[in-house]
C-alpha positions in Angstrom: -19.5 5.1 -11.5 -19.2 3.5 -7.6 -18.0 5.7 -5.1 -14.9 4.0 -2.9 -14.3 3.9 0.3 -10.8 6.6 0.8 -8.1 5.2 3.8 -6.4 8.3 4.5 -2.9 7.4 5.2 -0.1 8.9 7.7 3.2 7.8 6.0 5.4 7.3 8.0 9.4 7.6 8.2 10.9 4.5 6.6 13.8 1.8 8.1 15.6 1.1 4.1 16.9 -2.7 4.6 14.9 -4.0 7.6 15.3 -7.7 8.1 13.6 -10.6 10.7 15.7 -9.9 13.1 14.5 -6.1 12.7 10.4 -7.1 12.4 11.4 -9.3 15.3 12.0 -7.2 17.8 9.6 -4.5 17.1 6.9 -7.4 16.8 8.3 -9.2 20.3 7.8 -5.1 21.7 4.6 -4.4 19.9 3.0 -7.7 21.5 4.3 -6.3 25.1 2.5 -2.9 24.4 -1.1 -5.2 23.8 -0.5 -7.7 26.5 -0.4 -4.9 28.7 -2.9 -1.9 27.0 -6.4 -0.9 28.5 -7.5 -0.2 24.4 -10.2 -2.6 23.7 -8.8 -3.0 19.8 -4.9 -2.4 19.6 -4.5 -0.3 16.3 -2.5 2.0 14.6 -2.0 4.6 16.6 0.0 2.4 19.0 3.8 4.0 18.5 5.1 0.3 18.9 2.9 -0.6 15.8 3.8 2.3 13.7 7.7 1.6 14.6 7.1 -1.5 12.4 4.5 0.3 10.2 8.4 2.6 10.0 10.3 -1.1 9.3 9.2 -0.5 5.5 7.8 -3.1 2.7 10.7 -5.1 3.7 8.9 -6.5 6.6 5.6 -7.2 4.4 6.4 -10.8 4.3 7.2 -11.9 8.0 3.7 -9.6 8.7 1.5 -12.0 6.9 3.3 -15.2 8.2 1.7 -13.8 11.5 -1.5 -13.0 9.5 -2.0 -16.6 8.2 -1.3 -18.5 11.4 -4.5 -16.7 12.6 -4.2 -18.1 15.9 -4.1 -15.7 18.5 -5.1 -11.8 19.0 -1.5 -10.7 17.5 -1.6 -12.6 14.4 -5.7 -10.1 13.6 -4.6 -6.9 14.9 -1.3 -6.6 13.3 -3.1 -6.5 10.1 -3.6 -3.4 11.1 -0.4 -2.7 9.8 -0.2 -3.6 6.5 -2.3 -0.7 4.2 -0.1 1.5 5.7 3.1 0.0 4.2 1.7 -1.3 1.0 -0.6 1.6 0.9 -2.9 -0.7 -0.5 -6.7 0.0 -0.8 -9.5 -1.9 -1.5 -12.3 0.0 -3.6 -16.1 -0.2 -1.7 -18.1 -3.1 -3.7 -15.2 -5.7 -2.7 -16.2 -4.5 1.2 -19.6 -6.7 2.2 -21.2 -6.0 4.5 -19.6 -3.4 7.3 -16.4 -1.0 6.2 -13.4 -3.0 8.4 -15.1 -6.1 9.8 -12.2 -7.6 10.6 -12.3 -10.9 9.2 -13.5 -9.3 5.5 -10.1 -7.0 5.8 -8.2 -10.3 6.9 -9.6 -12.1 3.3 -9.4 -9.5 1.8 -5.4 -8.5 2.2 -4.1 -12.4 2.7 -5.6 -12.8 -0.8 -4.1 -9.7 -2.5 -0.4 -10.7 -0.7 -0.9 -15.0 -2.4 -2.9 -14.0 -5.8 -5.0 -10.3 -6.1 -1.6 -8.8 -6.9 -1.5 -11.1 -10.3 -4.3 -9.1 -11.2 -2.6 -5.8 -10.8 -0.7 -4.8 -14.5 -4.8 -5.9 -16.0 -6.1 -3.7 -13.2 -4.1 -0.7 -13.8 -4.2 -1.0 -17.3 -8.2 -0.7 -17.8 -8.1 1.6 -14.9 -5.6 3.7 -17.2 -7.1 3.6 -20.8 -10.9 4.4 -19.2 -9.0 8.0 -17.4 -7.7 8.7 -20.8 -11.5 7.9 -23.1 -12.8 10.1 -19.5 -10.5 12.6 -20.5 -11.3 13.0 -24.6 -14.7 13.0 -23.3 -14.6 15.8 -20.6 -16.6 13.0 -17.8 -14.2 15.7 -14.9 -14.9 13.0 -12.4 -14.9 9.7 -13.4 -11.5 11.1 -14.7 -9.9 12.3 -11.2 -12.6 9.0 -9.2 -10.1 6.3 -12.0 -6.7 7.7 -10.6 -7.9 7.7 -7.0 -8.2 3.8 -7.8 -4.3 3.6 -9.7 -3.7 4.9 -6.6 -5.6 2.2 -4.4 -3.5 0.1 -5.9 -1.1 0.4 -4.1 2.8 0.5 -4.9 2.6 -2.9 -6.3 1.3 -1.1 -9.2 4.7 1.5 -9.2 6.9 -0.2 -11.8 4.3 -0.9 -14.3 3.2 3.1 -13.6 7.3 3.7 -14.3 6.3 1.7 -18.2 3.6 4.0 -18.5 6.2 7.2 -17.2 8.7 6.1 -20.3 6.0 6.6 -23.0 4.7 9.6 -21.9 1.1 9.2 -19.8 2.4 12.2 -17.5 -0.8 12.5 -15.7 0.7 9.6 -14.0 3.5 11.7 -12.1 0.8 13.4 -8.9 -0.1 9.2 -8.4 3.8 8.5 -8.3 5.0 11.0 -6.1 2.3 10.3 -3.9 2.7 7.0 -3.4 6.5 7.5 -2.4 5.9 10.7 0.1 6.8 8.8 3.2 6.7 11.3 6.5 9.8 13.5 7.0 12.4 11.4 4.2 14.9 13.5 2.9 14.5 10.9 -0.2 10.7 12.1 -1.6 10.8 13.7 -4.7 9.2 17.1 -4.5 5.5 17.6 -5.5 6.5 19.9 -9.0 8.8 16.9 -9.9 8.7 15.9 -13.6 8.2 12.2 -15.2 12.3 12.3 -16.1 13.4 13.0 -12.6 10.3 10.0 -11.7 12.7 7.7 -13.3 15.2 8.8 -12.5 14.6 8.4 -8.0 12.9 4.6 -9.0 15.5 3.0 -10.3 18.0 5.0 -7.4 15.1 3.6 -5.0 13.4 1.2 -6.2 14.9 -1.8 -4.6 13.4 -0.4 -1.5 9.8 -0.2 -3.2 9.9 -3.8 -5.3 6.7 -6.3 -3.2 8.4 -10.3 -3.8 6.7 -12.1 -6.9 3.5 -14.0 -5.6 5.1 -17.1 -5.2 3.8 -20.0 -7.3 1.8 -23.4 -6.7 
């Protein structure tokens, strides 16, 4: 099985129910920081960008609106926030050339946002089937890699994961906990949470984690 490029997430404290006005305010402050920054490439180390990340899932549509404009330096560097909010990572075979090329990252994330998310259920189901086969065949390394691939589908996979959890599949519990863990949040599941606790947590918190549906063309 091919190995994958791993991005280590720094989970932030999320402000739930963020509005477009919240985003516009933080986005303007971040742009001002970029204008005054001495850094050649503004990145996630900026405390101003972290504040945008902290706004959470609700601001992803506004971030992608800016990315699609593609007319200034801000639309290029705001892409840095997307993987930290969405937890979405791409398998190494999706990257052509050097890791992290700006134009390639933009293409990958825009395609994922506008169309690629439609494939999440089928990809997730395939990974689960392959994982169960790997466990049966005692292929430990492959089984670990497949769980990582499920995790790299990001928070978009959460509702499909919940359906699997309703039908046993308890091997998904640690992945679910990791994908929904937020730094310094009092809403996090415990590392020892059970399947039942995950299902209950989802019913109470899912509105803060669901991505908007892919727009029909």
